[in-house]
C-alpha positions, 0 to 999 in steps of 0.5 A, spaced: 500 500 500 502 507 498 504 512 504 497 515 504 493 509 505 498 507 510 497 513 514 489 513 513 489 506 516 493 508 522 490 515 523 496 519 522 499 523 517 503 522 511 508 526 514 508 522 521 510 516 517 516 519 513 518 522 520 518 515 523 522 512 517 527 518 518 528 516 525 528 509 524 522 507 528 519 504 521 523 501 516 524 504 509 519 500 505 520 497 498 519 501 492 515 500 486 518 501 479 515 508 479 518 510 486 512 510 490 513 507 497 510 500 498 508 498 505 506 491 507 501 489 513 508 489 518 508 496 517 501 497 519 502 493 525 508 497 527 505 504 526 499 502 530 503 499 536 507 506 535 501 510 535 498 506 541 504 506 545 504 514 544 497 514 547 500 511 553 505 517 554 511 513 552 516 518 548 518 516 541 525 514 544 522 509 549 518 506 544 524 505 540 527 502 546 521 497 546 522 495 539 529 494 539 528 489 544 523 486 540 527 486 534 533 483 538 528 477 540 528 479 547 522 480 551 520 487 552 514 486 558 519 488 564 522 494 560 515 496 558 513 496 565 519 499 568 517 505 563 510 505 565 512 505 572 516 511 571 511 515 568 506 513 573 511 516 579 512 522 574 504 523 574 503 522 581 509 528 582 505 532 577 498 531 581 501 533 588 504 539 585 497 541 581 493 540 588 498 544 591 497 550 586 490 549 586 490 550 594 494 556 593 489 559 588 483 557 591 486 561 597 488 567 593 481 567 590 478 567 596 482 573 599 480 577 592 473 576 593 473 580 600 479 585 599 477 592 597 479 594 590 480 601 592 485 599 597 490 597 592 494 603 590 501 600 589 502 601 582 507 595 581 503 590 585 496 587 586 494 586 593 491 579 592 498 577 590 502 581 595 502 577 601 501 570 598 508 569 600 507 570 607 501 567 607 504 561 604 509 560 609 503 560 614 499 555 610 505 550 609 508 550 616 
């Protein structure tokens, strides 16, 4: 099949297919006599795997590492699990940071709702944010 058919079948762009070829994630296909790329079912399966692996949050580099193990005939499950565990840990850290940010923003929004805008006379600062550093120290202590 031609590149457009492969791309359409796997819900990616032809530019994506060419890029994956250029970085070695997808093998260069055979060419027809007229020079068109000619993909087979293996290309479909590999491209679907790459797309699905990206959807889990794996980077192209991480996907390449999984595929390298497969090409070498080695098992990739424990390697993939380690990659996913690392992503889960990073997500937990991001969630903790987001929860802390939400708590801070909620406090600032509450303060903003009771402050008098007429008292905000400093041309370089906003009273809503002005004391947030000192309040944050009281919150985390």
